[in-house]
C-alpha positions as CSV (number, residue, x, y, z in Angstrom):
1,X,-5.8,-25.1,-13.9
2,X,-8.1,-26.7,-11.2
3,X,-10.7,-24.7,-9.9
4,X,-10.6,-23.9,-6.1
5,X,-13.7,-22.6,-4.1
6,X,-12.8,-19.0,-4.2
7,X,-15.6,-18.0,-1.7
8,X,-14.4,-20.9,0.7
9,X,-10.8,-19.1,0.4
10,X,-12.2,-15.4,1.2
11,X,-14.5,-16.6,4.0
12,X,-11.8,-18.1,6.3
13,X,-9.5,-14.6,5.6
14,X,-12.5,-12.7,6.4
15,X,-12.8,-10.9,3.3
16,X,-16.5,-11.1,2.2
17,X,-18.9,-8.4,3.2
18,X,-21.8,-8.9,0.7
19,X,-22.3,-11.5,-2.0
20,X,-24.7,-11.7,-4.7
21,X,-27.0,-14.9,-4.5
22,X,-25.6,-18.1,-6.6
23,X,-22.1,-16.2,-7.1
24,X,-20.6,-19.0,-5.4
25,X,-22.1,-21.8,-7.6
26,X,-21.3,-19.9,-10.7
27,X,-17.7,-19.6,-10.0
28,X,-17.3,-23.6,-9.0
29,X,-18.5,-24.4,-12.6
30,X,-15.9,-23.3,-14.7
31,X,-12.8,-20.6,-14.9
32,X,-14.9,-17.1,-14.7
33,X,-13.4,-13.7,-15.4
34,X,-13.8,-10.8,-12.5
35,X,-12.6,-7.3,-12.3
36,X,-12.0,-4.7,-10.2
37,X,-11.2,-1.2,-10.8
38,X,-8.3,1.0,-9.7
39,X,-7.9,4.6,-9.5
40,X,-5.2,5.9,-11.8
41,X,-4.9,9.6,-10.3
42,X,-1.3,8.6,-9.0
43,X,1.8,7.0,-10.4
44,X,1.7,4.3,-7.4
45,X,-0.9,2.4,-5.6
46,X,-0.7,2.6,-1.9
47,X,-1.4,-0.3,1.1
48,X,-4.9,1.0,1.1
49,X,-5.2,-0.7,-2.6
50,X,-3.7,-3.9,-1.2
51,X,-7.2,-5.3,-0.4
52,X,-8.5,-5.2,-3.7
53,X,-4.9,-6.2,-5.3
54,X,-5.2,-9.3,-2.9
55,X,-9.1,-10.2,-4.0
56,X,-7.6,-10.4,-7.7
57,X,-4.6,-12.4,-6.4
58,X,-6.6,-15.2,-4.8
59,X,-9.2,-15.2,-7.4
60,X,-6.2,-15.9,-10.0
61,X,-4.7,-18.8,-7.6
62,X,-8.1,-20.4,-7.3
63,X,-8.0,-20.7,-11.1
64,X,-9.8,-17.8,-12.5
65,X,-9.1,-14.8,-14.8
66,X,-8.6,-11.6,-13.1
67,X,-9.2,-8.3,-15.1
68,X,-7.6,-5.2,-13.6
69,X,-9.5,-2.3,-14.8
70,X,-7.7,1.2,-14.7
71,X,-10.3,3.8,-14.6
72,X,-8.9,6.4,-17.0
73,X,-12.5,7.8,-17.8
74,X,-13.6,7.8,-14.4
75,X,-10.4,9.2,-13.1
76,X,-11.7,12.1,-15.0
77,X,-14.7,12.3,-13.1
78,X,-14.2,11.3,-9.6
79,X,-16.3,8.7,-7.6
80,X,-18.7,9.9,-4.8
81,X,-18.6,6.8,-2.9
82,X,-16.9,7.6,0.6
83,X,-15.8,10.9,-0.7
84,X,-17.1,14.5,0.3
85,X,-15.5,16.2,-2.5
86,X,-14.5,16.0,-6.2
87,X,-11.1,14.7,-7.3
88,X,-8.9,16.6,-9.5
89,X,-9.4,15.9,-13.3
90,X,-6.3,14.3,-15.0
91,X,-5.2,14.8,-18.8
92,X,-4.8,11.5,-20.9
93,X,-0.9,11.6,-20.9
94,X,-0.7,11.8,-17.1
95,X,-3.3,8.8,-16.7
96,X,-1.2,6.7,-19.2
97,X,1.8,7.1,-17.6
98,X,0.0,6.3,-14.2
99,X,-1.8,3.1,-15.7
100,X,1.9,1.8,-16.7
101,X,3.2,2.2,-13.2
102,X,0.0,0.5,-11.8
103,X,0.5,-2.4,-14.0
104,X,4.2,-2.6,-12.8
105,X,2.9,-2.8,-9.3
106,X,0.1,-5.2,-9.8
107,X,2.5,-7.8,-11.5
108,X,4.2,-8.2,-8.1
109,X,1.0,-10.2,-7.4
110,X,-0.6,-11.2,-10.6
111,X,0.7,-13.3,-13.7
112,X,0.2,-11.1,-16.6
113,X,2.4,-12.8,-19.0
114,X,2.9,-16.5,-18.6
115,X,0.3,-17.4,-21.3
116,X,-1.8,-19.3,-19.2
117,X,-5.4,-19.5,-19.9
118,X,-6.2,-17.4,-16.5
119,X,-3.3,-14.9,-17.3
120,X,-4.5,-11.6,-15.8
121,X,-5.6,-8.9,-18.3
122,X,-5.3,-4.8,-17.9
123,X,-7.8,-2.7,-19.3
124,X,-8.7,1.3,-19.4
125,X,-12.1,2.3,-19.6
126,X,-11.0,5.7,-21.5
127,X,-10.3,3.2,-24.3
128,X,-14.1,2.5,-24.9
129,X,-15.4,5.6,-23.4
130,X,-13.6,8.4,-25.5
131,X,-15.4,7.7,-28.4
132,X,-18.7,7.6,-26.7
133,X,-20.5,10.6,-27.1
134,X,-23.1,12.2,-24.9
135,X,-26.2,11.6,-26.7
136,X,-25.1,8.1,-27.7
137,X,-24.6,7.4,-23.9
138,X,-27.7,8.9,-22.9
139,X,-29.4,7.1,-25.5
140,X,-28.0,3.4,-25.1
141,X,-27.2,3.3,-21.4
142,X,-29.0,6.2,-19.7
143,X,-32.6,5.3,-20.2
144,X,-32.2,1.6,-18.9
145,X,-31.7,3.1,-15.3
146,X,-34.1,5.4,-13.7
147,X,-33.3,8.5,-11.6
148,X,-35.2,6.8,-8.3
149,X,-32.7,3.8,-8.6
150,X,-29.6,6.1,-8.7
151,X,-30.8,8.1,-6.0
152,X,-31.5,5.3,-3.7
153,X,-27.9,4.3,-3.6
154,X,-26.1,5.1,-0.4
155,X,-23.0,6.9,-2.0
156,X,-25.5,9.4,-3.6
157,X,-27.6,9.8,-0.6
158,X,-24.5,10.4,1.6
159,X,-23.5,13.2,-0.6
160,X,-26.9,15.1,-1.0
161,X,-28.0,14.9,2.4
162,X,-24.6,15.0,4.4
163,X,-23.8,18.0,6.8
164,X,-21.5,20.5,5.5
165,X,-21.4,19.3,1.9
166,X,-22.1,21.2,-1.2
167,X,-24.2,18.3,-2.8
168,X,-23.2,16.4,-5.7
169,X,-22.3,17.6,-9.0
170,X,-23.8,15.9,-12.3
171,X,-20.6,14.8,-13.2
172,X,-20.3,12.6,-10.1
173,X,-23.9,11.8,-10.2
174,X,-23.6,10.1,-13.4
175,X,-20.4,7.9,-12.2
176,X,-22.5,5.1,-11.3
177,X,-23.6,4.7,-14.8
178,X,-20.0,4.8,-16.3
179,X,-19.1,2.0,-13.8
180,X,-22.3,0.0,-14.4
181,X,-21.3,0.7,-18.3
182,X,-17.7,-0.8,-17.8
183,X,-19.1,-4.0,-16.2
184,X,-21.6,-4.0,-19.1
185,X,-18.7,-3.6,-21.8
186,X,-16.3,-6.2,-20.0
187,X,-19.2,-8.7,-20.0
188,X,-19.4,-8.4,-23.7
189,X,-15.9,-8.0,-24.5
190,X,-14.1,-10.2,-21.9
191,X,-16.9,-12.7,-20.8
192,X,-16.5,-11.1,-17.5
193,X,-19.5,-12.0,-15.1
194,X,-18.3,-11.0,-11.6
195,X,-17.2,-7.5,-10.4
196,X,-15.4,-7.3,-6.9
197,X,-14.5,-4.3,-4.6
198,X,-14.7,-2.6,-1.3
199,X,-18.2,-2.8,0.5
200,X,-18.7,1.1,-0.3
201,X,-18.6,0.0,-4.2
202,X,-21.8,-2.2,-3.7
203,X,-24.2,0.5,-5.1
204,X,-22.1,0.9,-8.2
205,X,-21.4,-2.8,-8.6
206,X,-25.1,-3.5,-8.6
207,X,-25.9,-1.0,-11.4
208,X,-23.5,-2.6,-13.6
209,X,-25.4,-6.1,-13.1
210,X,-28.7,-4.2,-13.8
211,X,-27.3,-3.0,-17.2
212,X,-26.2,-6.7,-17.6
213,X,-29.5,-7.8,-17.2
214,X,-31.4,-4.9,-18.9
215,X,-29.3,-4.4,-21.9
216,X,-26.9,-7.6,-22.4
217,X,-29.6,-10.0,-21.8
218,X,-27.2,-11.6,-19.2
219,X,-26.4,-12.3,-15.6
220,X,-23.6,-10.6,-13.8
221,X,-22.5,-11.1,-10.1
222,X,-21.1,-8.8,-7.3
223,X,-18.9,-9.5,-4.5
224,X,-17.4,-7.0,-1.9
225,X,-15.1,-7.3,1.1
226,X,-15.3,-5.2,4.2
227,X,-13.4,-1.7,4.2
228,X,-10.1,-2.5,6.4
229,X,-9.9,-0.6,9.8
230,X,-7.4,-0.4,12.6
231,X,-8.2,-1.6,15.8
232,X,-7.4,1.9,17.2
233,X,-9.6,3.4,15.0
234,X,-7.2,5.3,13.0
235,X,-7.1,4.8,9.5
236,X,-5.7,1.8,7.8
237,X,-2.7,2.6,5.1
238,X,-1.8,5.9,6.7
239,X,1.0,6.7,8.8
240,X,2.4,9.9,10.3
241,X,3.7,11.2,6.8
242,X,0.5,10.2,5.0
243,X,-0.1,7.3,2.6
244,X,2.3,4.4,2.9
245,X,2.8,3.7,-0.9
246,X,3.9,0.8,-2.8
247,X,6.5,2.5,-4.8
248,X,9.8,2.4,-3.2
249,X,10.6,6.0,-4.4
250,X,7.4,7.5,-2.3
251,X,7.9,5.1,0.7
252,X,11.0,3.4,1.2
253,X,11.3,-0.5,1.9
254,X,12.5,0.3,5.5
255,X,9.3,2.4,6.2
256,X,7.0,0.1,4.5
257,X,8.4,-2.8,6.3
258,X,8.3,-1.1,9.7
259,X,4.6,0.0,9.1
260,X,3.6,-3.6,9.0
261,X,5.9,-4.7,11.8
262,X,4.2,-1.8,14.3
263,X,0.9,-3.3,13.9
264,X,-1.1,-4.3,17.0
265,X,-1.6,-7.7,18.1
266,X,-5.3,-7.5,17.1
267,X,-4.7,-6.2,13.7
268,X,-1.7,-8.5,13.1
269,X,-4.0,-11.6,13.2
270,X,-6.2,-10.0,10.7
271,X,-4.2,-8.6,8.4
272,X,-1.8,-11.8,8.1
273,X,-5.0,-13.6,6.6
274,X,-5.8,-10.7,4.2
275,X,-2.3,-9.5,3.0
276,X,-0.3,-12.9,2.7
277,X,-0.6,-16.0,0.6
278,X,-0.2,-18.3,3.5
279,X,-2.5,-21.1,3.8
280,X,-4.9,-21.5,6.5
281,X,-3.0,-24.4,8.8
282,X,0.3,-22.0,8.6
283,X,-1.5,-19.0,9.8
284,X,-3.4,-20.7,12.5
285,X,-0.1,-22.0,13.9
286,X,1.3,-18.8,13.7
287,X,-1.3,-17.1,15.8
288,X,-1.2,-19.9,18.5
289,X,2.5,-19.5,18.6
290,X,2.2,-15.9,18.9
291,X,-0.6,-16.1,21.7
292,X,1.8,-18.4,23.5
293,X,4.7,-15.8,23.6
294,X,3.3,-12.5,22.4
295,X,6.3,-10.5,23.3
296,X,8.2,-12.4,20.5
297,X,5.9,-10.4,18.0
298,X,6.2,-13.5,15.5
299,X,2.8,-12.5,13.8
300,X,4.0,-8.9,13.0
301,X,7.2,-10.2,11.9
302,X,6.0,-12.8,9.5
303,X,3.7,-10.4,8.2
304,X,6.2,-7.8,7.6
305,X,8.4,-10.1,5.9
306,X,5.5,-11.7,3.6
307,X,4.2,-8.4,2.7
308,X,7.8,-6.6,2.2
309,X,8.9,-9.7,0.0
310,X,6.0,-9.6,-2.3
311,X,5.9,-5.9,-2.8
312,X,9.3,-5.1,-3.2
313,X,12.0,-8.1,-3.0
314,X,13.8,-10.7,-0.6
315,X,16.8,-8.6,-0.6
316,X,15.0,-5.2,0.2
317,X,13.2,-7.0,3.2
318,X,16.4,-7.9,4.4
319,X,18.0,-4.8,3.8
320,X,15.0,-3.3,5.9
321,X,15.6,-6.0,9.0
322,X,19.3,-4.8,8.7
323,X,18.3,-1.4,9.1
324,X,15.8,-2.1,12.1
325,X,18.5,-4.0,14.0
326,X,20.8,-0.7,13.7
327,X,18.5,1.1,16.1
328,X,17.1,-1.9,18.0
329,X,19.8,-4.6,17.9
330,X,23.4,-5.5,17.6
331,X,24.9,-3.9,14.3
332,X,28.3,-2.9,13.1
333,X,29.8,0.0,11.3
334,X,29.9,-2.2,8.5
335,X,25.9,-2.4,8.5
336,X,25.5,1.5,8.8
337,X,28.0,2.2,5.9
338,X,25.8,-0.5,3.6
339,X,22.7,1.7,3.8
340,X,21.8,3.9,1.2
341,X,21.1,7.6,2.0
342,X,17.3,7.2,1.9
343,X,17.2,4.3,4.4
344,X,20.0,6.0,6.8
345,X,17.7,9.4,6.6
346,X,14.6,7.2,7.5
347,X,16.2,5.0,10.1
348,X,17.3,8.0,11.9
349,X,14.4,10.4,11.3
350,X,14.0,12.9,13.8
351,X,17.2,12.5,15.2
352,X,19.2,15.9,15.5
353,X,21.7,16.8,13.4
354,X,24.5,19.6,13.3
355,X,26.2,20.6,10.1
356,X,30.3,20.6,9.8
357,X,32.5,21.5,6.8
358,X,33.9,18.7,5.1
359,X,37.2,20.5,5.0
360,X,37.2,20.1,8.6
361,X,36.5,16.6,8.6
362,X,39.2,15.9,6.1
363,X,41.6,17.5,8.4
364,X,40.3,15.3,11.4
365,X,38.0,16.6,14.4
366,X,39.0,15.4,17.7
367,X,36.3,13.5,19.5
368,X,35.8,15.9,22.3
369,X,35.3,18.8,19.8
370,X,32.9,16.7,17.8
371,X,30.8,15.8,20.9
372,X,30.6,19.3,22.4
373,X,31.8,22.6,20.7
374,X,31.6,21.3,17.2
375,X,27.8,20.0,17.4
376,X,26.5,20.8,20.8
377,X,25.6,17.0,21.2
378,X,26.7,17.6,24.8
379,X,27.0,20.4,26.7
380,X,30.5,21.0,27.3
381,X,34.2,19.6,27.1
382,X,33.8,18.2,30.6
383,X,30.6,16.3,29.9
384,X,32.2,14.7,26.7
385,X,35.4,13.7,28.8
386,X,33.2,12.2,31.4
387,X,31.0,10.1,29.2
388,X,34.4,9.1,27.5
389,X,36.0,7.7,30.4
390,X,32.4,5.9,31.1
391,X,32.9,4.1,27.9
392,X,29.4,5.2,26.7
393,X,30.5,7.1,23.6
394,X,30.0,5.3,20.0
395,X,31.0,6.5,16.5
396,X,29.1,4.7,13.6
397,X,28.3,2.1,16.4
398,X,31.7,1.4,17.4
399,X,33.0,2.7,20.9
400,X,35.9,5.1,21.1
401,X,38.0,6.9,23.6
402,X,39.6,10.5,24.1
403,X,42.2,9.8,21.4
404,X,39.9,9.1,18.7
405,X,39.6,11.6,15.7
406,X,36.7,11.6,13.1
407,X,37.9,11.7,9.8
408,X,36.9,11.2,6.0
409,X,36.9,7.5,6.5
410,X,34.3,7.4,9.0
411,X,31.4,9.1,6.5
412,X,28.7,7.5,6.1
413,X,27.6,7.9,2.0
414,X,30.3,10.6,2.2
415,X,27.7,12.5,4.3
416,X,27.1,11.5,7.6
417,X,28.6,10.5,11.2
418,X,26.6,8.8,13.6
419,X,27.5,9.6,17.2
420,X,25.6,7.7,20.1
421,X,26.0,8.0,24.0
422,X,24.5,5.1,25.6
423,X,22.0,2.8,23.9
424,X,19.2,5.3,22.5
425,X,20.9,8.9,22.6
426,X,22.0,9.5,18.9
427,X,23.1,12.7,17.1
428,X,24.2,13.0,13.3
429,X,27.2,15.2,11.8
430,X,26.3,16.0,8.3
431,X,29.1,17.2,6.5
432,X,28.7,20.1,4.1
């Protein structure tokens, strides 16, 4: 594969924070291997991990070889960078399970299996650290890096001097040595000459370049990207319910799609460069069109489409759009009934519900009783009759009159009936 200029690609996308001198020349000479570490403490990555994932994906698309390192050993320690306390430590079986889950998610972005010269590789630092004795490590690695050098790192200084902290354990203090050794090991075993990561990882990465120089007799390079923030100051990757995960069991494709769709204009302009594979000309044209008609939200729609299709699939994206239209656009009873239970509950999250016995629904419930006495959706039978006469009541998105009766055929997923008054007033009957 022809080598493209990776640094140029990252520069126009706004993805370079720090870069070691001569890195660009080194990458332009020939195909190079580079690695990024991923934390395996959960069985799913979340969208906070998308920046390093995209770094590796752009790297591979520029003709280079990406190495995804799962930190099985470092996951047992905990990284002090940007943290105010230690992580929970995991056992090996859990880490192995999490590693496989992470690999499957990375495969949506990286080519692991084509046989190409630059196909991606996944490694786990537990594989080379588990047999390393403490005495061997301090003899072969620790003696090459001074305490003064380690103490000068911001990640260490912040933990030791920060207000309200309890300091830093020796375990965490040694983290940069372990990560540095990873770089040395990959340099030796995979000819890996570049480590990338977020800007908070610069100290750990440069420790690795020092070990390569002092022990490996070679040269390692470093590149970091900015930490992503939201324009309103809130943390990127978090929703009201916590992390936005890549695993559809943890965050449904509908909620995932909605996260991107609801980004601000300012953030969408930044995110579409970082989180999609669209080229520069396409993105510039999109930004220009969006600025002419911001109310159309063209950037947000394209961003949400590209990321959802990559992480999930085209089908899941289309289902998410249909689900969105149920609340915000024209949709039918058939559209509703095609929703799976998880998506239905996500779409109508927070909508009031009332439970009714399934046997009653099978016998048929007249619409006035369903609106008032059985559910309390409307205050009285009189209010229910007035609303029906005004033609403002829908059952499962279809208008009904006073003669209508709710039956088993109206159940969505054999469990729900959606009542609606006007455009925005919803209520769910749940059969039990």
